[in-house]
C-alpha positions, 0 to 999 in steps of 0.5 A: 500500500502507498501512503500520502500525508496531507494537512489541510482544512476546509476553506484553507489555502491547501483545501483546493489543492488537496481535493484536486490531488485526490480527484486526480489520484482516484481518476487515474487509479480508477481508469486503470481498472476494468472492473467496478471498484470502490473508494473507502473512507475511514473515520470521516463520519464525525466532524474534524478538519477533513470532514469536507473531503467525502462530499467534495469528492462525491460531487466531482467523481459521480461515477465512483462508488464510495464506502465509509466506516468509522473505527471509533464507533462500535459495531463497525461492519462492512461487506466485502467490496473491491476497494483498491483505494482507501483514504484514512483520516487521522485527526487525533489519537486522544480517544485511544487508551494507549499506543497499542490501539494505534496498531489495532486501528491500522489492523481494523482498517485493513481487515474491514476493507479486506486489504490483508495480503493485497497491495491496495493503494492507501492514502493517509491524511494526518492532522499534524496540529493534533497528532504528535511526531511520536504518534506518527512514528507509531502509525508508520510502524503499525502500517509497516507491521501490517504489510501496507506497502502502497501507502501515501501520507499527506500531512496537514499543518497550520503553518504550511500553505502547501501539500506535504506529501510523503511516501516510504523509501524502498529500503526503510519503509518507516523513513519517508521521502517528499513528493510533489502534488504533480508527481506521477502515479508511478512516483507516488505508488512505485511497484515495490513488489518487482524491486524489493531492494533486498528485503528478504523472504524469511522461510521456515522449512523442515527435513522433507527430501528432496524439497528441503533438507540440510546438507550433511557436509556444508550444513546448508539448506538445499532442495527443490523448494530452495532453488525455486524460491531463490529464483523468485527472490532474484526476480524481485531483487531480494534474497531468501533466508531459510531456517531449518526446524526439527518439526513443523512449527505453528506459525502466524498464531497472532497478527503480531507474528512476523518472524517468518513470511512463509513456510515450505510445509505442505498442508492438505487443504481441508477448506478450514479457516487457517491463521495464514494465507494459502500459497500453492506450489506446483506439486500437489499430493498425488498418490500412486501405487508402488508394486514390487518388481518381479521377473521371470527368467526366459533363458531356456526359451532364448537358448532354444528359440533364437531362430524362427521355426522355418530357419530351424526346419532348414537347418535340420533338413540340411543336417539330415541330408549331410548325415544321410550323405555321409552314411549312405551316399558318400562311399557308393559314389566314391567307389562307382564314380571315382572321377566325379567324387571330388567334384561332389564331395568337396562342395558339400564339405565346404557347404557343411563347414560354411553353414556350421560356421555361419550358424554358430557365429550368428547363434553365439552373437544373438545369444550374447546380445540377449543374455542381459534380457534373460529376466522378463518383468512380470509385475503390473505396469498399469492400474488395469494390470494391477487390478487383475494381478494377485499382488495385495495392497497395504493401505492405512485407510481403505475407505479414504480412497475412491479408487478402492471403492470403485474397484471391488477387486482391488478393495477385496485384496487390500489389507488394512495397515496395522502399525503394530504388526510387521509385514513383508514388503517384498510381496505387497503393493504400497501407496506412495506420493508420486513425486517423492516416491524414491525418497519415501519408499525406504522409510515406509518399508522400514516401518513395515519391518524390512527397509527396501530402496526404490530399486525394488519397486515400480511406480505405476504413474497413474495417480489414484488420488490427488489432494490440494496442498497449501503452504503457509504464507503470512496473512498480513504480507502483501507479497503473496499475490505477486509471489503466487504469480511468479510460482504460476508463471515459472511452473508454466515455463517448465522451471519446476520440472527442470528443478525436479529433473535436477534432483531426480533422474527422469527414469525415477532413480535418485540422482547420484549427486543429491539422492539417497541410496547412492552407490560409488562407481567402484561398488557398482562395477563389481559383478555379483553371483546372480549376474552369472546365472545365464552363463551357468545355464548356457554352460549346462546346455553346451556340456549337454550338447557336447555329450550328445555330439560325442554319443552321436559320433560313436554311433556314426563310427559304429555304423560306418564300421558295420556297413 
């Protein structure tokens, strides 16, 4: 909010200047808005030095709607209106019991016109003949505490014959600088939210990997939220200060709580009345199913069926022909046609060796290429496949998910989680947050009784439930609306997705640089026993084939001896 200080009385030399100034300000601000808006008056209902202003403005601004309240009268009520401009008359604080009532007066002004968390234009008219400098200082500090940034103070004094207009400086909002009555709207109400001049965002956060957590080596708070807020702070020419708390703290318990501007906690939006304003980050609570990975070895099929049946038929036909030729045709042809025998036998032997070489080499190359694919995944990849699979689902509340209610098959195999019991997570599907699955599955399975990493599970990326979550933002801060705009636009530009991919690999594995369950390059290069299972299987096939070939060679030799 912007504040202007003007001191004048009806009939004085500055009264005409004040009316002209207010008419110009209201006209220019009113024309910039397409929707119907209202100008609010505060404390103009009783006679004082500014009582003439409402009637004069209503005469000269017949198309503008005005609303008036008096904070000095009990039971002051005002319906929620679109009030982008508020004029507050401060003629005396004698009716207040102590200076704390000045802050209450300011808070009531903002509350009645719905100005909390909004950058509305506020013009404060102050009669310096009755208001002391100490009271003015408390008033400025009260407006600054309440989050009024577009505020303009107009000070009236009997010794001055000109308007004394002042606005807060960018760096210290309790320090005022002079402006003239001819100053432009941009000079009187500068865009303070685009350039916050280093006034930091004070952010509370907890250990919530990968959104926010404390780095073990440097002690710094890092994460997706940290990078995202830092980008917004740089756009607004300021910084963000993060404070790590062991547990979520209850913030903004009163209007006077200004320790933090926001928190990165995620709170499900239950439609309740919260003591804070809601901030919506791009990620929401999306629940997905994580199913254990299971595989079926197909090494036997790969060894027997690397070729299609027609190719096997051709190979067997040629082998049968060569066997018949060697057993029954070779010797008769050699005895009866000795001159022609070399022309027949040599090409057939070359054909036999060529085919044996080609088939053996191709078979070996083909088998080597598919050895790494000897395990075929048989776990469900979609919700439809999971519904027909026998894998049970472990859930804390079966009635809390509409997906379970709408699918009787899944509901029938869902087990209600008894947190005092132990479970075997290797054979059960679990409900996990889709975006945080690699970071939360370890803790979830540890509670069940056996800690497993995300490598043991497959996440079905079809959310079964989505709930809106909000983050606390101080209700008295006017920076929320602009901050939310930055969140929305940066998300639309893909910045959030880019940060997520920075901290997590696209295939769902945790990034080695920032994730949990990371392995060193030396450890990941060591071959283990299960890697050689296909080798042992193929070795068994080769030894069996060698034994069969040995027996066949003896049989062929014996048959040759008989014939």
